[in-house]
FIMI-927400 format. One record per residue (C-alpha): residue number from 1; residue in three letters; y, z negated, x negated. Coordinates in steps of 0.02 Angstrom, whole numbers, plus 50000, padded with zeros to 5 digits. Last residue first. Layout:
<recs>
seq/type/py/pz/px
NUM/ALA/Y/Z/X
...
</recs>
This chain:
<recs>
seq/type/py/pz/px
549/UNK/49663/51166/51164
548/UNK/49599/50992/51123
547/UNK/49703/50913/50987
546/UNK/49654/50893/50805
545/UNK/49715/50724/50743
544/UNK/49765/50716/50560
543/UNK/49783/50547/50475
542/UNK/49869/50497/50315
541/UNK/49842/50327/50233
540/UNK/49953/50234/50109
539/UNK/49878/50076/50037
538/UNK/49919/49896/49997
537/UNK/49760/49832/50081
536/UNK/49654/49968/50159
535/UNK/49681/50046/50330
534/UNK/49514/50054/50421
533/UNK/49496/50183/50557
532/UNK/49498/50204/50746
531/UNK/49539/50357/50851
530/UNK/49589/50359/51034
529/UNK/49595/50470/51188
528/UNK/49443/50577/51153
527/UNK/49346/50500/51298
526/UNK/49200/50460/51182
525/UNK/49315/50371/51059
524/UNK/49334/50452/50888
523/UNK/49288/50346/50738
522/UNK/49366/50390/50570
521/UNK/49293/50369/50395
520/UNK/49425/50385/50259
519/UNK/49421/50520/50126
518/UNK/49499/50470/49960
517/UNK/49673/50537/49920
516/UNK/49669/50435/49759
515/UNK/49581/50268/49775
514/UNK/49590/50117/49658
513/UNK/49771/50059/49671
512/UNK/49782/50137/49843
511/UNK/49778/50312/49916
510/UNK/49691/50353/50079
509/UNK/49644/50512/50171
508/UNK/49606/50540/50355
507/UNK/49516/50663/50469
506/UNK/49507/50669/50659
505/UNK/49426/50784/50785
504/UNK/49427/50829/50970
503/UNK/49579/50729/51025
502/UNK/49635/50732/51207
501/UNK/49824/50712/51227
500/UNK/49905/50545/51269
499/UNK/49848/50481/51098
498/UNK/49805/50301/51053
497/UNK/49777/50261/50870
496/UNK/49670/50109/50832
495/UNK/49692/50023/50666
494/UNK/49574/49900/50581
493/UNK/49668/49805/50447
492/UNK/49650/49774/50261
491/UNK/49727/49627/50170
490/UNK/49862/49619/50035
489/UNK/50000/49683/50151
488/UNK/50108/49837/50123
487/UNK/50000/49944/50237
486/UNK/50080/50116/50248
485/UNK/50031/50244/50380
484/UNK/50072/50429/50382
483/UNK/50025/50509/50547
482/UNK/49981/50684/50606
481/UNK/49965/50765/50777
480/UNK/49883/50934/50797
479/UNK/49879/51100/50889
478/UNK/50032/51167/50798
477/UNK/50120/51016/50727
476/UNK/50186/50852/50794
475/UNK/50228/50708/50677
474/UNK/50203/50520/50664
473/UNK/50283/50382/50562
472/UNK/50194/50216/50540
471/UNK/50218/50047/50456
470/UNK/50061/49938/50461
469/UNK/50064/49748/50456
468/UNK/50076/49745/50647
467/UNK/50178/49602/50721
466/UNK/50214/49697/50881
465/UNK/50095/49843/50905
464/UNK/50165/50004/50835
463/UNK/50250/50135/50943
462/UNK/50251/50308/50866
461/UNK/50385/50427/50931
460/UNK/50382/50603/50861
459/UNK/50434/50684/50698
458/UNK/50431/50873/50703
457/UNK/50320/50969/50581
456/UNK/50346/51087/50435
455/UNK/50307/50952/50308
454/UNK/50238/50788/50380
453/UNK/50052/50779/50333
452/UNK/50036/50871/50169
451/UNK/50207/50833/50094
450/UNK/50204/50655/50162
449/UNK/50038/50611/50082
448/UNK/50087/50710/49927
447/UNK/50241/50603/49898
446/UNK/50131/50449/49888
445/UNK/50006/50540/49777
444/UNK/50138/50588/49650
443/UNK/50214/50414/49652
442/UNK/50045/50345/49600
441/UNK/50040/50461/49449
440/UNK/49957/50631/49434
439/UNK/49906/50679/49256
438/UNK/50018/50813/49179
437/UNK/50041/50725/49013
436/UNK/49906/50592/48986
435/UNK/49923/50431/49083
434/UNK/50022/50267/49085
433/UNK/50181/50349/49022
432/UNK/50292/50231/48923
431/UNK/50263/50326/48760
430/UNK/50344/50479/48838
429/UNK/50235/50636/48839
428/UNK/50247/50661/49028
427/UNK/50153/50593/49178
426/UNK/50154/50675/49348
425/UNK/50255/50625/49502
424/UNK/50394/50532/49414
423/UNK/50416/50366/49323
422/UNK/50339/50427/49159
421/UNK/50419/50594/49193
420/UNK/50369/50763/49265
419/UNK/50443/50786/49440
418/UNK/50613/50724/49385
417/UNK/50718/50661/49531
416/UNK/50636/50648/49702
415/UNK/50675/50763/49850
414/UNK/50654/50700/50029
413/UNK/50688/50825/50167
412/UNK/50730/50812/50353
411/UNK/50795/50633/50359
410/UNK/50801/50560/50535
409/UNK/50811/50376/50481
408/UNK/50628/50344/50522
407/UNK/50589/50480/50395
406/UNK/50706/50398/50270
405/UNK/50626/50228/50305
404/UNK/50453/50297/50266
403/UNK/50517/50389/50112
402/UNK/50600/50229/50052
401/UNK/50448/50120/50083
400/UNK/50330/50233/49989
399/UNK/50452/50257/49845
398/UNK/50489/50071/49828
397/UNK/50352/49959/49897
396/UNK/50215/50086/49862
395/UNK/50272/50122/49684
394/UNK/50297/49937/49646
393/UNK/50125/49890/49714
392/UNK/50048/50029/49609
391/UNK/50122/49958/49449
390/UNK/50184/50075/49312
389/UNK/50364/50074/49373
388/UNK/50372/49886/49342
387/UNK/50368/49903/49154
386/UNK/50366/49717/49117
385/UNK/50187/49715/49053
384/UNK/50238/49853/48933
383/UNK/50344/49725/48836
382/UNK/50492/49813/48756
381/UNK/50589/49819/48919
380/UNK/50701/49971/48944
379/UNK/50597/50049/49083
378/UNK/50589/49887/49182
377/UNK/50636/49964/49349
376/UNK/50605/50153/49353
375/UNK/50631/50213/49533
374/UNK/50713/50381/49561
373/UNK/50830/50463/49686
372/UNK/50890/50638/49724
371/UNK/50908/50762/49867
370/UNK/50896/50654/50024
369/UNK/50927/50787/50155
368/UNK/51028/50780/50316
367/UNK/51008/50902/50459
366/UNK/51114/51013/50572
365/UNK/51101/51072/50753
364/UNK/51281/51020/50790
363/UNK/51235/50888/50920
362/UNK/51093/50827/50806
361/UNK/51204/50811/50652
360/UNK/51358/50717/50710
359/UNK/51333/50550/50799
358/UNK/51146/50555/50829
357/UNK/51097/50604/50652
356/UNK/51240/50520/50559
355/UNK/51184/50347/50615
354/UNK/51045/50341/50485
353/UNK/51171/50362/50344
352/UNK/51292/50231/50414
351/UNK/51152/50108/50452
350/UNK/51086/50120/50275
349/UNK/51259/50094/50202
348/UNK/51286/49944/50314
347/UNK/51120/49868/50261
346/UNK/51158/49902/50077
345/UNK/51327/49815/50082
344/UNK/51267/49679/50202
343/UNK/51146/49617/50069
342/UNK/50962/49574/50097
341/UNK/50938/49745/50175
340/UNK/50837/49817/50031
339/UNK/50784/49995/50078
338/UNK/50944/50098/50060
337/UNK/51043/50063/49903
336/UNK/51182/50137/49798
335/UNK/51066/50264/49717
334/UNK/51020/50345/49883
333/UNK/51074/50525/49854
332/UNK/51164/50646/49970
331/UNK/51153/50805/50070
330/UNK/51228/50862/50235
329/UNK/51144/51031/50258
328/UNK/51222/51186/50335
327/UNK/51399/51145/50286
326/UNK/51519/51287/50329
325/UNK/51545/51223/50507
324/UNK/51577/51049/50438
323/UNK/51714/51115/50323
322/UNK/51795/51211/50466
321/UNK/51789/51064/50587
320/UNK/51853/50937/50461
319/UNK/51794/50763/50514
318/UNK/51616/50784/50454
317/UNK/51663/50848/50281
316/UNK/51796/50713/50255
315/UNK/51668/50584/50318
314/UNK/51535/50625/50188
313/UNK/51634/50588/50031
312/UNK/51703/50414/50069
311/UNK/51553/50387/50187
310/UNK/51442/50374/50034
309/UNK/51283/50475/50012
308/UNK/51259/50357/49865
307/UNK/51282/50479/49721
306/UNK/51372/50608/49827
305/UNK/51287/50767/49884
304/UNK/51442/50835/49977
303/UNK/51375/50957/50029
302/UNK/51241/51089/50059
301/UNK/51268/51275/50085
300/UNK/51129/51386/50153
299/UNK/51094/51552/50067
298/UNK/51113/51716/50163
297/UNK/51239/51783/50037
296/UNK/51374/51760/50170
295/UNK/51346/51573/50150
294/UNK/51437/51576/49982
293/UNK/51587/51669/50052
292/UNK/51589/51556/50207
291/UNK/51597/51402/50097
290/UNK/51757/51461/50015
289/UNK/51903/51380/50106
288/UNK/51821/51244/50210
287/UNK/51693/51201/50076
286/UNK/51827/51194/49942
285/UNK/51945/51090/50047
284/UNK/51807/50967/50096
283/UNK/51757/50943/49915
282/UNK/51939/50920/49866
281/UNK/51967/50787/49999
280/UNK/51832/50678/49921
279/UNK/51905/50693/49745
278/UNK/51792/50796/49632
277/UNK/51724/50744/49462
276/UNK/51616/50859/49360
275/UNK/51475/50765/49273
274/UNK/51574/50602/49283
273/UNK/51519/50542/49455
272/UNK/51590/50554/49631
271/UNK/51551/50740/49640
270/UNK/51366/50693/49630
269/UNK/51287/50866/49611
268/UNK/51417/50993/49664
267/UNK/51436/51128/49796
266/UNK/51250/51133/49828
265/UNK/51143/51288/49851
264/UNK/51014/51327/49983
263/UNK/50855/51426/50018
262/UNK/50863/51527/49858
261/UNK/50764/51689/49866
260/UNK/50687/51706/49694
259/UNK/50627/51878/49639
258/UNK/50729/51900/49481
257/UNK/50868/51996/49568
256/UNK/50875/51855/49695
255/UNK/50898/51728/49556
254/UNK/51041/51827/49481
253/UNK/51118/51849/49654
252/UNK/51120/51663/49686
251/UNK/51189/51628/49513
250/UNK/51328/51756/49538
249/UNK/51368/51675/49705
248/UNK/51386/51506/49619
247/UNK/51507/51579/49488
246/UNK/51602/51674/49625
245/UNK/51630/51508/49714
244/UNK/51694/51437/49549
243/UNK/51814/51583/49529
242/UNK/51878/51553/49706
241/UNK/51904/51368/49671
240/UNK/51995/51401/49507
239/UNK/52170/51356/49570
238/UNK/52098/51189/49624
237/UNK/52054/51149/49443
236/UNK/51877/51081/49429
235/UNK/51869/50911/49343
234/UNK/51788/50851/49182
233/UNK/51809/50667/49140
232/UNK/51937/50560/49050
231/UNK/51896/50376/49056
230/UNK/51988/50228/49133
229/UNK/51882/50222/49290
228/UNK/51905/50410/49315
227/UNK/52050/50498/49227
226/UNK/52065/50686/49246
225/UNK/52022/50831/49131
224/UNK/52034/51019/49164
223/UNK/51898/51140/49211
222/UNK/51867/51323/49250
221/UNK/51828/51387/49075
220/UNK/51731/51230/49030
219/UNK/51598/51265/49161
218/UNK/51587/51181/49335
217/UNK/51450/51067/49267
216/UNK/51318/50980/49371
215/UNK/51273/51126/49484
214/UNK/51136/51112/49615
213/UNK/50997/51233/49664
212/UNK/50875/51256/49807
211/UNK/50700/51328/49810
210/UNK/50580/51333/49956
209/UNK/50397/51316/49913
208/UNK/50266/51434/49983
207/UNK/50144/51437/49836
206/UNK/50225/51597/49775
205/UNK/50392/51506/49782
204/UNK/50326/51376/49660
203/UNK/50275/51516/49541
202/UNK/50444/51603/49557
201/UNK/50536/51441/49524
200/UNK/50433/51409/49368
199/UNK/50455/51585/49301
198/UNK/50642/51591/49337
197/UNK/50691/51422/49264
196/UNK/50733/51477/49087
195/UNK/50821/51637/49142
194/UNK/50976/51540/49191
193/UNK/51008/51481/49014
192/UNK/51115/51631/48960
191/UNK/51225/51597/49111
190/UNK/51291/51438/49028
189/UNK/51345/51314/49162
188/UNK/51162/51284/49210
187/UNK/51132/51280/49397
186/UNK/50997/51145/49398
185/UNK/50845/51177/49507
184/UNK/50764/51082/49651
183/UNK/50590/51129/49711
182/UNK/50531/51097/49890
181/UNK/50353/51124/49956
180/UNK/50241/50993/49877
179/UNK/50056/51015/49917
178/UNK/49979/50893/49795
177/UNK/49848/51018/49740
176/UNK/49744/51132/49852
175/UNK/49902/51190/49941
174/UNK/49977/51230/49769
173/UNK/50140/51143/49726
172/UNK/50098/50993/49616
171/UNK/49944/51051/49521
170/UNK/50016/51226/49512
169/UNK/50174/51157/49431
168/UNK/50066/51064/49306
167/UNK/49967/51221/49266
166/UNK/50129/51321/49248
165/UNK/50194/51193/49124
164/UNK/50337/51075/49163
163/UNK/50457/51044/49019
162/UNK/50463/50895/48902
161/UNK/50531/50958/48737
160/UNK/50682/51044/48814
159/UNK/50718/50897/48925
158/UNK/50908/50899/48944
157/UNK/50959/51082/48925
156/UNK/50786/51141/48981
155/UNK/50799/51058/49151
154/UNK/50642/50973/49220
153/UNK/50620/51045/49395
152/UNK/50680/50912/49517
151/UNK/50570/50853/49660
150/UNK/50473/50892/49816
149/UNK/50459/50857/50001
148/UNK/50472/50951/50166
147/UNK/50569/51029/50308
146/UNK/50544/50890/50436
145/UNK/50613/50929/50609
144/UNK/50706/50779/50675
143/UNK/50664/50677/50831
142/UNK/50538/50700/50970
141/UNK/50487/50600/51121
140/UNK/50356/50701/51216
139/UNK/50232/50678/51074
138/UNK/50219/50492/51117
137/UNK/50091/50409/51005
136/UNK/50021/50234/51023
135/UNK/49985/50121/50876
134/UNK/49860/49979/50865
133/UNK/49817/49825/50763
132/UNK/49665/49724/50715
131/UNK/49633/49605/50571
130/UNK/49452/49553/50547
129/UNK/49424/49703/50436
128/UNK/49257/49797/50452
127/UNK/49163/49765/50292
126/UNK/49206/49879/50147
125/UNK/49097/50031/50127
124/UNK/48977/50029/49980
123/UNK/49059/50108/49830
122/UNK/49042/50293/49800
121/UNK/48901/50372/49703
120/UNK/48948/50472/49549
119/UNK/48977/50659/49564
118/UNK/48871/50773/49455
117/UNK/48948/50946/49444
116/UNK/48811/51066/49390
115/UNK/48853/51215/49281
114/UNK/48783/51387/49307
113/UNK/48770/51561/49233
112/UNK/48751/51731/49312
111/UNK/48716/51907/49249
110/UNK/48788/52053/49347
109/UNK/48820/52147/49185
108/UNK/49005/52189/49197
107/UNK/49051/52069/49338
106/UNK/48980/51920/49242
105/UNK/48952/51796/49383
104/UNK/48993/51612/49362
103/UNK/48903/51488/49473
102/UNK/48961/51311/49509
101/UNK/48819/51198/49560
100/UNK/48831/51041/49666
99/UNK/48765/50865/49640
98/UNK/48797/50705/49737
97/UNK/48754/50524/49691
96/UNK/48724/50414/49843
95/UNK/48831/50273/49915
94/UNK/48940/50392/50016
93/UNK/49129/50403/50005
92/UNK/49122/50533/49867
91/UNK/49294/50608/49838
90/UNK/49316/50789/49894
89/UNK/49333/50900/49743
88/UNK/49445/51034/49670
87/UNK/49376/51125/49517
86/UNK/49508/51166/49387
85/UNK/49451/51301/49266
84/UNK/49512/51317/49088
83/UNK/49478/51490/49018
82/UNK/49392/51543/48857
81/UNK/49394/51677/48722
80/UNK/49266/51776/48623
79/UNK/49328/51953/48652
78/UNK/49471/52027/48750
77/UNK/49479/52209/48810
76/UNK/49364/52182/48958
75/UNK/49482/52050/49026
74/UNK/49432/51893/49120
73/UNK/49480/51813/49283
72/UNK/49415/51741/49445
71/UNK/49429/51588/49556
70/UNK/49574/51514/49457
69/UNK/49591/51375/49510
68/UNK/49433/51334/49604
67/UNK/49396/51267/49778
66/UNK/49331/51131/49895
65/UNK/49180/51063/49799
64/UNK/49100/50923/49901
63/UNK/48967/51032/49978
62/UNK/48959/51132/50141
61/UNK/48961/51302/50060
60/UNK/48869/51345/49900
59/UNK/48972/51389/49748
58/UNK/49063/51538/49675
57/UNK/49160/51590/49521
56/UNK/49211/51764/49464
55/UNK/49207/51858/49300
54/UNK/49286/52001/49205
53/UNK/49213/52057/49041
52/UNK/49243/52075/48857
51/UNK/49200/51895/48809
50/UNK/49188/51732/48905
49/UNK/49179/51544/48881
48/UNK/49219/51438/49034
47/UNK/49284/51262/49005
46/UNK/49288/51146/49154
45/UNK/49423/51030/49221
44/UNK/49381/50911/49363
43/UNK/49468/50876/49528
42/UNK/49488/50744/49663
41/UNK/49398/50607/49567
40/UNK/49355/50452/49671
39/UNK/49166/50454/49646
38/UNK/49186/50483/49459
37/UNK/49143/50648/49377
36/UNK/48998/50709/49270
35/UNK/48990/50887/49204
34/UNK/48821/50971/49180
33/UNK/48744/51122/49092
32/UNK/48867/51138/48949
31/UNK/48951/51288/48864
30/UNK/48982/51375/49031
29/UNK/48950/51561/49026
28/UNK/49029/51733/49040
27/UNK/48960/51864/48919
26/UNK/48992/52033/48841
25/UNK/48946/52066/48660
24/UNK/49031/52210/48569
23/UNK/48940/52375/48603
22/UNK/48802/52416/48479
21/UNK/48816/52564/48359
20/UNK/48877/52461/48212
19/UNK/48732/52340/48230
18/UNK/48604/52482/48237
17/UNK/48674/52558/48079
16/UNK/48658/52393/47987
15/UNK/48482/52364/48048
14/UNK/48433/52540/47997
13/UNK/48511/52519/47826
12/UNK/48421/52353/47805
11/UNK/48256/52430/47860
10/UNK/48279/52578/47745
9/UNK/48312/52458/47599
8/UNK/48168/52339/47632
7/UNK/48028/52454/47573
6/UNK/48122/52512/47418
5/UNK/48159/52329/47376
4/UNK/47979/52270/47388
3/UNK/47905/52372/47241
2/UNK/48040/52323/47116
1/UNK/48027/52144/47175
</recs>
């Protein structure tokens, strides 16, 4: 040992010096060589390990991979870290396994690494249905312009432990995600809380979403107490109307200062409820007297936003010329019924709401928005088998049916309640959730069909064959016609769509109990005047027809 140590010592010193002189390692690589996904998956999450570099992702064109989020990243100052990558996919409707590489390029060294996405084979196509039906489109007969679809941003003062992450918001609002384009915020009574929603609203706005806000609480400083159904509730003092208008204007300006251009603001969320109670005439008086001050900010004013869009609150706005002039959007909720016409109460309410378009809104160039509703039947049951909100048939027959009927009823925007909840668009951390937090639920896909195929378009006439099991609404966009079809029946049908304008291409997507935005095969007639496709049992299908220029 005495003879070996002198020989090793210089080598050890040299090795140590060499290590100190080397630059810290730089790399960008995937820890595994393959990632398997199901045939119906629309995205997959990958882990990318990297150190002291920037990187970018790429793939070959013409495959089933449609994009990445993010496409690039890294930081030369950070060592030994990782990024989560979402890879968007087209579902596999073929009966063969598919493979496609994702390449990461280390921008510092130029080195590349790969991971292969292995997509399982799809199921064999279902036999052509024996049922047949048809729909004809009439783009020359148009109805309301559709602004869009979205939901409520989880408010920190109520759901502080169940907020929406930036990744979840991206999943819902990015064009490569669910494609929502409306986000509703709460105007917190405490100004110190306003900052909590800025980052989320700004991110949604970056994806093209419009943002609107609604107050629940007029603040203690401006309120007194009145009796409602035997209980004392908060109420805005009439002498404080101007101060309340200033409060809303201050919120608008705060958001603008922080990069958020509000599209609209409400006078009061559900003035007929106990949050802050307003008498119907009081809402009209406030809008008539101070609505112009709020609208002078460039933000639209919506009212009365009653719990059931009731005529008791809506008519005073419509019948007062000044109040109606200051109301850009007639807003309301559908909690008192809309889709079940088995009782005259609900049927009459439905007919009243739908009738507003021709009687008041269209002549004045105004619209009505459905700004809040939820479906959660069975949530208080202890037996999970009784949680109706977890069943696809329930989601389709409630949310799907209500959006369809709202579109037929000239609604210009449909906004659900909580976006992230066990009965919402993506799952939360509640024990009743049927998926991991952030995973898209059936409701999320239903809303996505309308968001992607109806937003920013004008509804047109769609005449369905008598006795058809398929409910259809259709829309006209730039160089295209789109349809959203719902088959509530338990058997599939073969649908033919007749267009008066020549069609040069058609694509379709389907969601059912087992499919999530899965591609549907379409058949275009040689003359370009019709398109045929299968509409699965208990499914929602969206179709886009590209018109000949």
